[in-house]
C-alpha angles and dihedrals in degrees: 000000000000118000116236121237113258090247090060096051128092119244090255091054091048092052092047092048090048091053092047093050093047090053091046092051092051091051091047092050091052091047092048091052091049090048092051091050091050091049091052092048092049090047092051095046103039105014092237117144103215101166093132094096095052098070090052092055090048091052090060089051092052094047093050092045091054092049091049090053091052092050093047090050091051091049090050092050092050094048090055093053 
C-alpha cells in the first residue's frame, strides 16, 4: 500500500496520521534510549563497541520527524483557508 502525500489526504486522515506518527516517535525515542543504555552496559562489561545499531534507530526517528513536519504544515495551511 502506497502512502498518499499529505496534500492528497483529508483533514481527518492528516490528524489521524499526525497522532500515529507522534506515538511512533515517542516509542522510537524510548527504544533508542534503551538501546543506548544496553550498548553502554555491554561496552562496560565486555569491552565490545556495538554502536552500529544506534544510527539505524536514529534514522527512523529522523524520517518520522520529517513526515510529521510535512503533515503539520499541511494542517496549518488547511486551517488558514
